[in-house]
All heavy atoms as a GROMACS GRO file, in nm:
protein
  593
    1MET      N    1   4.033  13.960  -0.741
    1MET     CA    2   3.943  13.846  -0.731
    1MET      C    3   3.990  13.731  -0.819
    1MET      O    4   3.971  13.617  -0.786
    1MET     CB    5   3.802  13.891  -0.769
    1MET     CG    6   3.699  13.782  -0.755
    1MET     SD    7   3.670  13.736  -0.586
    1MET     CE    8   3.499  13.768  -0.571
    2GLU      N    9   4.052  13.761  -0.932
    2GLU     CA   10   4.096  13.657  -1.024
    2GLU      C   11   4.194  13.558  -0.961
    2GLU      O   12   4.180  13.437  -0.982
    2GLU     CB   13   4.158  13.721  -1.148
    2GLU     CG   14   4.116  13.650  -1.275
    2GLU     CD   15   4.162  13.726  -1.397
    2GLU    OE1   16   4.091  13.820  -1.435
    2GLU    OE2   17   4.268  13.690  -1.450
    3PRO      N   18   4.292  13.603  -0.883
    3PRO     CA   19   4.382  13.506  -0.819
    3PRO      C   20   4.308  13.409  -0.726
    3PRO      O   21   4.345  13.292  -0.718
    3PRO     CB   22   4.480  13.592  -0.741
    3PRO     CG   23   4.477  13.725  -0.808
    3PRO     CD   24   4.338  13.740  -0.860
    4ILE      N   25   4.203  13.455  -0.662
    4ILE     CA   26   4.125  13.368  -0.573
    4ILE      C   27   4.054  13.261  -0.655
    4ILE      O   28   4.054  13.143  -0.620
    4ILE     CB   29   4.024  13.450  -0.489
    4ILE    CG1   30   4.100  13.542  -0.393
    4ILE    CG2   31   3.929  13.359  -0.414
    4ILE    CD1   32   4.014  13.642  -0.321
    5VAL      N   33   3.994  13.301  -0.766
    5VAL     CA   34   3.925  13.206  -0.854
    5VAL      C   35   4.024  13.104  -0.909
    5VAL      O   36   3.996  12.984  -0.912
    5VAL     CB   37   3.852  13.280  -0.968
    5VAL    CG1   38   3.795  13.181  -1.069
    5VAL    CG2   39   3.740  13.368  -0.912
    6GLU      N   40   4.139  13.151  -0.952
    6GLU     CA   41   4.242  13.060  -1.004
    6GLU      C   42   4.288  12.961  -0.897
    6GLU      O   43   4.307  12.843  -0.924
    6GLU     CB   44   4.360  13.140  -1.057
    6GLU     CG   45   4.329  13.215  -1.185
    6GLU     CD   46   4.443  13.305  -1.230
    6GLU    OE1   47   4.554  13.296  -1.174
    6GLU    OE2   48   4.421  13.385  -1.322
    7LYS      N   49   4.305  13.011  -0.776
    7LYS     CA   50   4.348  12.923  -0.666
    7LYS      C   51   4.240  12.818  -0.637
    7LYS      O   52   4.271  12.700  -0.618
    7LYS     CB   53   4.376  13.006  -0.541
    7LYS     CG   54   4.431  12.925  -0.427
    7LYS     CD   55   4.473  13.012  -0.311
    7LYS     CE   56   4.534  12.928  -0.201
    7LYS     NZ   57   4.581  13.009  -0.089
    8LEU      N   58   4.114  12.860  -0.637
    8LEU     CA   59   4.004  12.766  -0.614
    8LEU      C   60   3.997  12.662  -0.725
    8LEU      O   61   3.982  12.542  -0.698
    8LEU     CB   62   3.872  12.842  -0.604
    8LEU     CG   63   3.748  12.758  -0.574
    8LEU    CD1   64   3.763  12.679  -0.445
    8LEU    CD2   65   3.625  12.847  -0.568
    9GLU      N   66   4.011  12.705  -0.849
    9GLU     CA   67   4.010  12.610  -0.961
    9GLU      C   68   4.125  12.510  -0.949
    9GLU      O   69   4.108  12.391  -0.976
    9GLU     CB   70   4.019  12.685  -1.094
    9GLU     CG   71   3.893  12.759  -1.130
    9GLU     CD   72   3.907  12.844  -1.255
    9GLU    OE1   73   4.021  12.877  -1.295
    9GLU    OE2   74   3.802  12.879  -1.313
   10ASN      N   75   4.241  12.558  -0.907
   10ASN     CA   76   4.357  12.472  -0.890
   10ASN      C   77   4.332  12.369  -0.779
   10ASN      O   78   4.365  12.251  -0.795
   10ASN     CB   79   4.481  12.557  -0.858
   10ASN     CG   80   4.608  12.477  -0.856
   10ASN    OD1   81   4.629  12.398  -0.766
   10ASN    ND2   82   4.691  12.498  -0.955
   11LEU      N   83   4.273  12.413  -0.670
   11LEU     CA   84   4.243  12.321  -0.559
   11LEU      C   85   4.142  12.214  -0.601
   11LEU      O   86   4.158  12.097  -0.568
   11LEU     CB   87   4.192  12.398  -0.438
   11LEU     CG   88   4.295  12.481  -0.363
   11LEU    CD1   89   4.228  12.570  -0.259
   11LEU    CD2   90   4.397  12.390  -0.296
   12VAL      N   91   4.040  12.254  -0.677
   12VAL     CA   92   3.941  12.158  -0.724
   12VAL      C   93   4.008  12.055  -0.815
   12VAL      O   94   3.982  11.934  -0.805
   12VAL     CB   95   3.825  12.229  -0.797
   12VAL    CG1   96   3.736  12.130  -0.870
   12VAL    CG2   97   3.743  12.312  -0.698
   13GLU      N   98   4.096  12.099  -0.901
   13GLU     CA   99   4.169  12.008  -0.990
   13GLU      C  100   4.257  11.911  -0.909
   13GLU      O  101   4.261  11.790  -0.937
   13GLU     CB  102   4.254  12.087  -1.089
   13GLU     CG  103   4.332  12.002  -1.185
   13GLU     CD  104   4.245  11.918  -1.277
   13GLU    OE1  105   4.136  11.963  -1.314
   13GLU    OE2  106   4.287  11.806  -1.310
   14GLN      N  107   4.326  11.963  -0.809
   14GLN     CA  108   4.412  11.878  -0.725
   14GLN      C  109   4.330  11.773  -0.651
   14GLN      O  110   4.369  11.656  -0.644
   14GLN     CB  111   4.488  11.964  -0.624
   14GLN     CG  112   4.599  12.046  -0.682
   14GLN     CD  113   4.668  12.132  -0.577
   14GLN    OE1  114   4.663  12.103  -0.458
   14GLN    NE2  115   4.732  12.238  -0.622
   15ILE      N  116   4.216  11.813  -0.596
   15ILE     CA  117   4.131  11.719  -0.523
   15ILE      C  118   4.075  11.614  -0.617
   15ILE      O  119   4.072  11.495  -0.585
   15ILE     CB  120   4.018  11.794  -0.448
   15ILE    CG1  121   4.076  11.875  -0.334
   15ILE    CG2  122   3.912  11.696  -0.396
   15ILE    CD1  123   3.980  11.973  -0.270
   16SER      N  124   4.033  11.657  -0.735
   16SER     CA  125   3.980  11.564  -0.835
   16SER      C  126   4.085  11.459  -0.872
   16SER      O  127   4.056  11.339  -0.878
   16SER     CB  128   3.935  11.641  -0.958
   16SER     OG  129   3.890  11.554  -1.057
   17THR      N  130   4.207  11.503  -0.895
   17THR     CA  131   4.316  11.412  -0.928
   17THR      C  132   4.344  11.317  -0.812
   17THR      O  133   4.358  11.196  -0.830
   17THR     CB  134   4.444  11.491  -0.964
   17THR    OG1  135   4.416  11.575  -1.076
   17THR    CG2  136   4.559  11.399  -0.997
   18TYR      N  137   4.350  11.371  -0.690
   18TYR     CA  138   4.378  11.290  -0.572
   18TYR      C  139   4.272  11.180  -0.555
   18TYR      O  140   4.305  11.064  -0.532
   18TYR     CB  141   4.383  11.378  -0.447
   18TYR     CG  142   4.407  11.302  -0.320
   18TYR    CD1  143   4.536  11.265  -0.283
   18TYR    CD2  144   4.302  11.263  -0.238
   18TYR    CE1  145   4.559  11.193  -0.167
   18TYR    CE2  146   4.323  11.191  -0.122
   18TYR     CZ  147   4.452  11.156  -0.086
   18TYR     OH  148   4.473  11.084   0.028
   19VAL      N  149   4.144  11.218  -0.568
   19VAL     CA  150   4.036  11.122  -0.549
   19VAL      C  151   4.039  11.015  -0.657
   19VAL      O  152   4.025  10.896  -0.629
   19VAL     CB  153   3.899  11.193  -0.544
   19VAL    CG1  154   3.784  11.094  -0.551
   19VAL    CG2  155   3.888  11.278  -0.417
   20SER      N  156   4.060  11.055  -0.782
   20SER     CA  157   4.059  10.958  -0.891
   20SER      C  158   4.179  10.863  -0.886
   20SER      O  159   4.170  10.750  -0.934
   20SER     CB  160   4.053  11.028  -1.026
   20SER     OG  161   4.170  11.102  -1.051
   21GLU      N  162   4.288  10.906  -0.825
   21GLU     CA  163   4.408  10.821  -0.817
   21GLU      C  164   4.417  10.742  -0.686
   21GLU      O  165   4.507  10.660  -0.670
   21GLU     CB  166   4.533  10.907  -0.835
   21GLU     CG  167   4.546  10.965  -0.975
   21GLU     CD  168   4.666  11.056  -0.993
   21GLU    OE1  169   4.737  11.083  -0.893
   21GLU    OE2  170   4.688  11.101  -1.106
   22SER      N  171   4.326  10.768  -0.593
   22SER     CA  172   4.330  10.700  -0.463
   22SER      C  173   4.239  10.578  -0.463
   22SER      O  174   4.136  10.576  -0.531
   22SER     CB  175   4.285  10.795  -0.352
   22SER     OG  176   4.376  10.902  -0.338
   23SER      N  177   4.276  10.479  -0.385
   23SER     CA  178   4.195  10.358  -0.375
   23SER      C  179   4.074  10.384  -0.284
   23SER      O  180   4.075  10.475  -0.200
   23SER     CB  181   4.278  10.243  -0.317
   23SER     OG  182   4.310  10.268  -0.182
   24GLU      N  183   3.972  10.301  -0.302
   24GLU     CA  184   3.854  10.308  -0.216
   24GLU      C  185   3.893  10.289  -0.070
   24GLU      O  186   3.844  10.357   0.019
   24GLU     CB  187   3.752  10.201  -0.259
   24GLU     CG  188   3.631  10.190  -0.170
   24GLU     CD  189   3.537  10.309  -0.179
   24GLU    OE1  190   3.536  10.376  -0.283
   24GLU    OE2  191   3.464  10.335  -0.082
   25GLU      N  192   3.985  10.196  -0.047
   25GLU     CA  193   4.031  10.169   0.090
   25GLU      C  194   4.094  10.294   0.152
   25GLU      O  195   4.067  10.327   0.267
   25GLU     CB  196   4.131  10.054   0.089
   25GLU     CG  197   4.186  10.022   0.227
   25GLU     CD  198   4.295   9.915   0.223
   25GLU    OE1  199   4.312   9.849   0.119
   25GLU    OE2  200   4.363   9.901   0.325
   26LYS      N  201   4.179  10.360   0.077
   26LYS     CA  202   4.247  10.480   0.128
   26LYS      C  203   4.147  10.591   0.161
   26LYS      O  204   4.160  10.659   0.263
   26LYS     CB  205   4.349  10.530   0.025
   26LYS     CG  206   4.429  10.649   0.071
   26LYS     CD  207   4.533  10.688  -0.033
   26LYS     CE  208   4.618  10.804   0.015
   26LYS     NZ  209   4.723  10.839  -0.080
   27LEU      N  210   4.048  10.610   0.075
   27LEU     CA  211   3.949  10.716   0.097
   27LEU      C  212   3.852  10.683   0.209
   27LEU      O  213   3.798  10.774   0.273
   27LEU     CB  214   3.873  10.744  -0.033
   27LEU     CG  215   3.956  10.798  -0.148
   27LEU    CD1  216   3.872  10.809  -0.273
   27LEU    CD2  217   4.018  10.932  -0.113
   28SER      N  218   3.827  10.555   0.233
   28SER     CA  219   3.729  10.513   0.334
   28SER      C  220   3.790  10.487   0.472
   28SER      O  221   3.716  10.469   0.569
   28SER     CB  222   3.657  10.386   0.287
   28SER     OG  223   3.587  10.412   0.168
   29ARG      N  224   3.923  10.484   0.480
   29ARG     CA  225   3.990  10.452   0.606
   29ARG      C  226   3.964  10.560   0.711
   29ARG      O  227   3.976  10.678   0.687
   29ARG     CB  228   4.140  10.439   0.583
   29ARG     CG  229   4.217  10.400   0.709
   29ARG     CD  230   4.366  10.392   0.687
   29ARG     NE  231   4.397  10.303   0.575
   29ARG     CZ  232   4.480  10.333   0.476
   29ARG    NH1  233   4.542  10.448   0.473
   29ARG    NH2  234   4.504  10.247   0.380
   30LYS      N  235   3.927  10.513   0.832
   30LYS     CA  236   3.913  10.603   0.947
   30LYS      C  237   4.033  10.582   1.037
   30LYS      O  238   4.066  10.469   1.072
   30LYS     CB  239   3.784  10.571   1.025
   30LYS     CG  240   3.660  10.609   0.954
   30LYS     CD  241   3.542  10.591   1.048
   30LYS     CE  242   3.417  10.646   0.985
   30LYS     NZ  243   3.313  10.666   1.085
   31TRP      N  244   4.097  10.691   1.074
   31TRP     CA  245   4.216  10.681   1.158
   31TRP      C  246   4.180  10.659   1.304
   31TRP      O  247   4.262  10.615   1.382
   31TRP     CB  248   4.304  10.803   1.140
   31TRP     CG  249   4.357  10.810   1.000
   31TRP    CD1  250   4.313  10.890   0.899
   31TRP    CD2  251   4.460  10.729   0.944
   31TRP    NE1  252   4.382  10.865   0.782
   31TRP    CE2  253   4.474  10.765   0.807
   31TRP    CE3  254   4.542  10.627   0.993
   31TRP    CZ2  255   4.565  10.706   0.722
   31TRP    CZ3  256   4.633  10.569   0.907
   31TRP    CH2  257   4.645  10.608   0.775
   32SER      N  258   4.056  10.689   1.340
   32SER     CA  259   4.004  10.655   1.472
   32SER      C  260   3.852  10.652   1.461
   32SER      O  261   3.795  10.711   1.369
   32SER     CB  262   4.050  10.757   1.578
   32SER     OG  263   3.969  10.872   1.577
   33PRO      N  264   3.786  10.585   1.554
   33PRO     CA  265   3.640  10.571   1.546
   33PRO      C  266   3.566  10.706   1.552
   33PRO      O  267   3.455  10.717   1.501
   33PRO     CB  268   3.605  10.486   1.668
   33PRO     CG  269   3.731  10.419   1.707
   33PRO     CD  270   3.843  10.508   1.664
   34ASN      N  271   3.627  10.805   1.612
   34ASN     CA  272   3.562  10.935   1.630
   34ASN      C  273   3.591  11.034   1.518
   34ASN      O  274   3.548  11.149   1.526
   34ASN     CB  275   3.604  10.997   1.764
   34ASN     CG  276   3.562  10.913   1.882
   34ASN    OD1  277   3.465  10.841   1.875
   34ASN    ND2  278   3.637  10.921   1.989
   35ARG      N  279   3.665  10.992   1.416
   35ARG     CA  280   3.702  11.082   1.306
   35ARG      C  281   3.638  11.036   1.178
   35ARG      O  282   3.613  10.919   1.158
   35ARG     CB  283   3.854  11.087   1.292
   35ARG     CG  284   3.917  11.130   1.423
   35ARG     CD  285   4.042  11.203   1.419
   35ARG     NE  286   4.061  11.292   1.308
   35ARG     CZ  287   4.180  11.333   1.272
   35ARG    NH1  288   4.287  11.292   1.336
   35ARG    NH2  289   4.193  11.417   1.172
   36TRP      N  290   3.614  11.131   1.088
   36TRP     CA  291   3.557  11.099   0.959
   36TRP      C  292   3.666  11.052   0.864
   36TRP      O  293   3.781  11.097   0.872
   36TRP     CB  294   3.491  11.221   0.898
   36TRP     CG  295   3.362  11.261   0.963
   36TRP    CD1  296   3.302  11.202   1.070
   36TRP    CD2  297   3.277  11.368   0.924
   36TRP    NE1  298   3.186  11.267   1.100
   36TRP    CE2  299   3.168  11.369   1.012
   36TRP    CE3  300   3.284  11.463   0.825
   36TRP    CZ2  301   3.065  11.462   1.003
   36TRP    CZ3  302   3.182  11.556   0.816
   36TRP    CH2  303   3.074  11.554   0.903
   37SER      N  304   3.627  10.966   0.771
   37SER     CA  305   3.720  10.927   0.664
   37SER      C  306   3.727  11.042   0.564
   37SER      O  307   3.645  11.135   0.566
   37SER     CB  308   3.670  10.800   0.595
   37SER     OG  309   3.551  10.828   0.521
   38LYS      N  310   3.825  11.035   0.474
   38LYS     CA  311   3.836  11.138   0.370
   38LYS      C  312   3.712  11.139   0.283
   38LYS      O  313   3.664  11.245   0.242
   38LYS     CB  314   3.961  11.112   0.285
   38LYS     CG  315   4.089  11.133   0.363
   38LYS     CD  316   4.211  11.098   0.282
   38LYS     CE  317   4.336  11.116   0.366
   38LYS     NZ  318   4.457  11.081   0.292
   39LYS      N  319   3.656  11.023   0.256
   39LYS     CA  320   3.536  11.012   0.174
   39LYS      C  321   3.417  11.077   0.244
   39LYS      O  322   3.339  11.150   0.180
   39LYS     CB  323   3.508  10.864   0.147
   39LYS     CG  324   3.396  10.839   0.051
   39LYS     CD  325   3.386  10.689   0.024
   39LYS     CE  326   3.276  10.656  -0.071
   39LYS     NZ  327   3.269  10.512  -0.097
   40GLU      N  328   3.400  11.053   0.373
   40GLU     CA  329   3.291  11.114   0.449
   40GLU      C  330   3.307  11.266   0.456
   40GLU      O  331   3.209  11.340   0.441
   40GLU     CB  332   3.286  11.057   0.591
   40GLU     CG  333   3.240  10.913   0.598
   40GLU     CD  334   3.258  10.853   0.735
   40GLU    OE1  335   3.358  10.883   0.804
   40GLU    OE2  336   3.170  10.774   0.775
   41LEU      N  337   3.429  11.311   0.476
   41LEU     CA  338   3.455  11.455   0.484
   41LEU      C  339   3.424  11.523   0.351
   41LEU      O  340   3.357  11.626   0.347
   41LEU     CB  341   3.601  11.479   0.524
   41LEU     CG  342   3.644  11.624   0.540
   41LEU    CD1  343   3.561  11.693   0.646
   41LEU    CD2  344   3.790  11.630   0.577
   42LEU      N  345   3.469  11.465   0.242
   42LEU     CA  346   3.442  11.522   0.110
   42LEU      C  347   3.291  11.523   0.082
   42LEU      O  348   3.237  11.621   0.032
   42LEU     CB  349   3.516  11.443   0.001
   42LEU     CG  350   3.503  11.496  -0.140
   42LEU    CD1  351   3.551  11.641  -0.150
   42LEU    CD2  352   3.581  11.409  -0.236
   43GLY      N  353   3.222  11.415   0.117
   43GLY     CA  354   3.076  11.410   0.100
   43GLY      C  355   3.006  11.518   0.180
   43GLY      O  356   2.912  11.582   0.131
   44HIS      N  357   3.052  11.541   0.301
   44HIS     CA  358   2.994  11.646   0.386
   44HIS      C  359   3.015  11.784   0.324
   44HIS      O  360   2.923  11.866   0.321
   44HIS     CB  361   3.056  11.641   0.526
   44HIS     CG  362   3.018  11.756   0.612
   44HIS    ND1  363   2.893  11.769   0.666
   44HIS    CD2  364   3.089  11.864   0.653
   44HIS    CE1  365   2.888  11.882   0.736
   44HIS    NE2  366   3.006  11.940   0.730
   45LEU      N  367   3.135  11.810   0.273
   45LEU     CA  368   3.164  11.939   0.212
   45LEU      C  369   3.078  11.962   0.086
   45LEU      O  370   3.028  12.072   0.064
   45LEU     CB  371   3.313  11.950   0.178
   45LEU     CG  372   3.407  11.958   0.297
   45LEU    CD1  373   3.552  11.951   0.251
   45LEU    CD2  374   3.382  12.084   0.378
   46ILE      N  375   3.061  11.857   0.007
   46ILE     CA  376   2.978  11.868  -0.113
   46ILE      C  377   2.833  11.894  -0.074
   46ILE      O  378   2.766  11.983  -0.130
   46ILE     CB  379   2.989  11.742  -0.201
   46ILE    CG1  380   3.129  11.734  -0.262
   46ILE    CG2  381   2.882  11.738  -0.309
   46ILE    CD1  382   3.161  11.601  -0.326
   47ASP      N  383   2.783  11.820   0.024
   47ASP     CA  384   2.646  11.838   0.071
   47ASP      C  385   2.624  11.979   0.126
   47ASP      O  386   2.524  12.045   0.094
   47ASP     CB  387   2.614  11.733   0.179
   47ASP     CG  388   2.469  11.735   0.221
   47ASP    OD1  389   2.382  11.722   0.132
   47ASP    OD2  390   2.443  11.749   0.342
   48SER      N  391   2.717  12.028   0.205
   48SER     CA  392   2.708  12.163   0.261
   48SER      C  393   2.710  12.268   0.150
   48SER      O  394   2.636  12.366   0.155
   48SER     CB  395   2.823  12.190   0.359
   48SER     OG  396   2.811  12.107   0.470
   49GLY      N  397   2.797  12.248   0.053
   49GLY     CA  398   2.805  12.342  -0.059
   49GLY      C  399   2.676  12.348  -0.138
   49GLY      O  400   2.630  12.457  -0.175
   50MET      N  401   2.614  12.232  -0.162
   50MET     CA  402   2.488  12.230  -0.236
   50MET      C  403   2.377  12.298  -0.156
   50MET      O  404   2.296  12.372  -0.210
   50MET     CB  405   2.451  12.086  -0.271
   50MET     CG  406   2.545  12.025  -0.374
   50MET     SD  407   2.509  11.854  -0.414
   50MET     CE  408   2.351  11.871  -0.493
   51TYR      N  409   2.374  12.273  -0.026
   51TYR     CA  410   2.274  12.334   0.060
   51TYR      C  411   2.292  12.487   0.061
   51TYR      O  412   2.196  12.562   0.050
   51TYR     CB  413   2.284  12.278   0.202
   51TYR     CG  414   2.190  12.343   0.299
   51TYR    CD1  415   2.054  12.316   0.296
   51TYR    CD2  416   2.237  12.433   0.394
   51TYR    CE1  417   1.966  12.375   0.384
   51TYR    CE2  418   2.150  12.494   0.484
   51TYR     CZ  419   2.015  12.465   0.478
   51TYR     OH  420   1.929  12.525   0.565
   52ASN      N  421   2.415  12.533   0.073
   52ASN     CA  422   2.441  12.676   0.074
   52ASN      C  423   2.407  12.741  -0.060
   52ASN      O  424   2.352  12.851  -0.063
   52ASN     CB  425   2.587  12.706   0.110
   52ASN     CG  426   2.612  12.686   0.258
   52ASN    OD1  427   2.523  12.700   0.340
   52ASN    ND2  428   2.735  12.651   0.291
   53LEU      N  429   2.435  12.674  -0.171
   53LEU     CA  430   2.398  12.727  -0.302
   53LEU      C  431   2.247  12.746  -0.311
   53LEU      O  432   2.199  12.849  -0.357
   53LEU     CB  433   2.447  12.634  -0.413
   53LEU     CG  434   2.407  12.674  -0.555
   53LEU    CD1  435   2.466  12.810  -0.592
   53LEU    CD2  436   2.453  12.568  -0.653
   54GLN      N  437   2.172  12.648  -0.263
   54GLN     CA  438   2.027  12.658  -0.263
   54GLN      C  439   1.981  12.776  -0.177
   54GLN      O  440   1.897  12.855  -0.218
   54GLN     CB  441   1.963  12.529  -0.212
   54GLN     CG  442   1.812  12.535  -0.205
   54GLN     CD  443   1.751  12.408  -0.148
   54GLN    OE1  444   1.820  12.308  -0.130
   54GLN    NE2  445   1.624  12.412  -0.120
   55ARG      N  446   2.039  12.789  -0.058
   55ARG     CA  447   2.002  12.900   0.032
   55ARG      C  448   2.034  13.034  -0.031
   55ARG      O  449   1.955  13.128  -0.024
   55ARG     CB  450   2.078  12.888   0.164
   55ARG     CG  451   1.998  12.830   0.272
   55ARG     CD  452   2.058  12.844   0.408
   55ARG     NE  453   2.196  12.888   0.411
   55ARG     CZ  454   2.270  12.889   0.518
   55ARG    NH1  455   2.222  12.847   0.632
   55ARG    NH2  456   2.393  12.931   0.514
   56PHE      N  457   2.153  13.048  -0.089
   56PHE     CA  458   2.194  13.176  -0.149
   56PHE      C  459   2.107  13.211  -0.270
   56PHE      O  460   2.084  13.328  -0.298
   56PHE     CB  461   2.341  13.174  -0.188
   56PHE     CG  462   2.435  13.159  -0.072
   56PHE    CD1  463   2.556  13.095  -0.088
   56PHE    CD2  464   2.402  13.206   0.054
   56PHE    CE1  465   2.644  13.082   0.019
   56PHE    CE2  466   2.489  13.193   0.161
   56PHE     CZ  467   2.610  13.130   0.143
   57THR      N  468   2.060  13.109  -0.342
   57THR     CA  469   1.972  13.133  -0.455
   57THR      C  470   1.834  13.178  -0.407
   57THR      O  471   1.778  13.276  -0.457
   57THR     CB  472   1.958  13.006  -0.542
   57THR    OG1  473   2.088  12.966  -0.584
   57THR    CG2  474   1.869  13.029  -0.662
   58GLU      N  475   1.781  13.109  -0.306
   58GLU     CA  476   1.648  13.142  -0.254
   58GLU      C  477   1.645  13.279  -0.187
   58GLU      O  478   1.544  13.350  -0.195
   58GLU     CB  479   1.602  13.036  -0.153
   58GLU     CG  480   1.569  12.903  -0.217
   58GLU     CD  481   1.539  12.795  -0.115
   58GLU    OE1  482   1.556  12.819   0.007
   58GLU    OE2  483   1.497  12.686  -0.156
   59ILE      N  484   1.753  13.316  -0.121
   59ILE     CA  485   1.757  13.441  -0.044
   59ILE      C  486   1.733  13.563  -0.133
   59ILE      O  487   1.681  13.665  -0.088
   59ILE     CB  488   1.889  13.453   0.033
   59ILE    CG1  489   1.874  13.545   0.152
   59ILE    CG2  490   2.001  13.501  -0.054
   59ILE    CD1  491   1.994  13.542   0.246
   60GLN      N  492   1.766  13.553  -0.260
   60GLN     CA  493   1.747  13.665  -0.353
   60GLN      C  494   1.599  13.700  -0.373
   60GLN      O  495   1.566  13.812  -0.410
   60GLN     CB  496   1.807  13.631  -0.490
   60GLN     CG  497   1.954  13.605  -0.487
   60GLN     CD  498   2.002  13.559  -0.622
   60GLN    OE1  499   1.987  13.631  -0.720
   60GLN    NE2  500   2.059  13.439  -0.627
   61PHE      N  501   1.512  13.603  -0.349
   61PHE     CA  502   1.370  13.621  -0.377
   61PHE      C  503   1.286  13.633  -0.251
   61PHE      O  504   1.164  13.644  -0.259
   61PHE     CB  505   1.319  13.505  -0.464
   61PHE     CG  506   1.398  13.491  -0.590
   61PHE    CD1  507   1.494  13.391  -0.603
   61PHE    CD2  508   1.380  13.580  -0.696
   61PHE    CE1  509   1.568  13.379  -0.720
   61PHE    CE2  510   1.454  13.568  -0.812
   61PHE     CZ  511   1.549  13.468  -0.823
   62GLU      N  512   1.349  13.631  -0.134
   62GLU     CA  513   1.278  13.641  -0.007
   62GLU      C  514   1.256  13.787   0.030
   62GLU      O  515   1.325  13.876  -0.016
   62GLU     CB  516   1.358  13.572   0.104
   62GLU     CG  517   1.370  13.424   0.088
   62GLU     CD  518   1.241  13.349   0.113
   62GLU    OE1  519   1.160  13.394   0.197
   62GLU    OE2  520   1.221  13.245   0.048
   63GLU      N  521   1.157  13.809   0.118
   63GLU     CA  522   1.134  13.942   0.171
   63GLU      C  523   1.255  13.986   0.252
   63GLU      O  524   1.324  13.904   0.311
   63GLU     CB  525   1.011  13.942   0.261
   63GLU     CG  526   0.881  13.919   0.186
   63GLU     CD  527   0.762  13.926   0.280
   63GLU    OE1  528   0.768  13.997   0.381
   63GLU    OE2  529   0.663  13.857   0.250
   64LYS      N  530   1.278  14.115   0.253
   64LYS     CA  531   1.390  14.169   0.330
   64LYS      C  532   1.336  14.218   0.463
   64LYS      O  533   1.228  14.274   0.467
   64LYS     CB  534   1.457  14.284   0.256
   64LYS     CG  535   1.495  14.253   0.113
   64LYS     CD  536   1.597  14.144   0.101
   64LYS     CE  537   1.648  14.128  -0.038
   64LYS     NZ  538   1.590  14.033  -0.122
   65PRO      N  539   1.399  14.202   0.575
   65PRO     CA  540   1.521  14.122   0.590
   65PRO      C  541   1.490  13.973   0.585
   65PRO      O  542   1.382  13.930   0.619
   65PRO     CB  543   1.571  14.162   0.729
   65PRO     CG  544   1.448  14.199   0.805
   65PRO     CD  545   1.355  14.259   0.702
   66TYR      N  546   1.589  13.897   0.544
   66TYR     CA  547   1.576  13.751   0.532
   66TYR      C  548   1.568  13.691   0.671
   66TYR      O  549   1.646  13.722   0.760
   66TYR     CB  550   1.697  13.695   0.458
   66TYR     CG  551   1.694  13.544   0.442
   66TYR    CD1  552   1.605  13.485   0.354
   66TYR    CD2  553   1.781  13.465   0.513
   66TYR    CE1  554   1.602  13.348   0.338
   66TYR    CE2  555   1.779  13.326   0.497
   66TYR     CZ  556   1.689  13.269   0.410
   66TYR     OH  557   1.685  13.134   0.394
   67ARG      N  558   1.469  13.608   0.691
   67ARG     CA  559   1.452  13.542   0.822
   67ARG      C  560   1.497  13.396   0.811
   67ARG      O  561   1.456  13.326   0.718
   67ARG     CB  562   1.308  13.548   0.865
   67ARG     CG  563   1.254  13.688   0.875
   67ARG     CD  564   1.164  13.703   0.996
   67ARG     NE  565   1.104  13.834   0.999
   67ARG     CZ  566   1.160  13.940   1.058
   67ARG    NH1  567   1.276  13.929   1.115
   67ARG    NH2  568   1.099  14.057   1.057
   68LEU      N  569   1.577  13.355   0.906
   68LEU     CA  570   1.622  13.215   0.909
   68LEU      C  571   1.507  13.128   0.952
   68LEU      O  572   1.431  13.161   1.044
   68LEU     CB  573   1.739  13.199   1.005
   68LEU     CG  574   1.866  13.275   0.966
   68LEU    CD1  575   1.971  13.259   1.075
   68LEU    CD2  576   1.920  13.227   0.834
   69LYS      N  577   1.491  13.015   0.886
   69LYS     CA  578   1.383  12.922   0.918
   69LYS      C  579   1.421  12.837   1.038
   69LYS      O  580   1.536  12.800   1.055
   69LYS     CB  581   1.353  12.834   0.797
   69LYS     CG  582   1.308  12.912   0.678
   69LYS     CD  583   1.291  12.823   0.557
   69LYS     CE  584   1.257  12.910   0.436
   69LYS     NZ  585   1.256  12.835   0.313
   70ASP      N  586   1.323  12.806   1.121
   70ASP     CA  587   1.349  12.722   1.238
   70ASP      C  588   1.350  12.577   1.201
   70ASP      O  589   1.291  12.529   1.115
   70ASP     CB  590   1.243  12.745   1.345
   70ASP     CG  591   1.253  12.886   1.405
   70ASP    OD1  592   1.366  12.936   1.411
   70ASP    OD2  593   1.149  12.940   1.442
   0.00000   0.00000   0.00000
């Protein structure tokens, strides 16, 4: 498990460096109208991660079996 954690930490560091060294224009550029910019994609991943963290935290206290909400 440790190599996976190290790899994840390394990827987070690389992304952090890339974002801090990139211009706003570069991060916001859309290569086509139907595609997300790098900034939009990163925002989506962060939003999804936060939502999943909340779900995984709540699931520990729910009745078993866990029922998905409509």
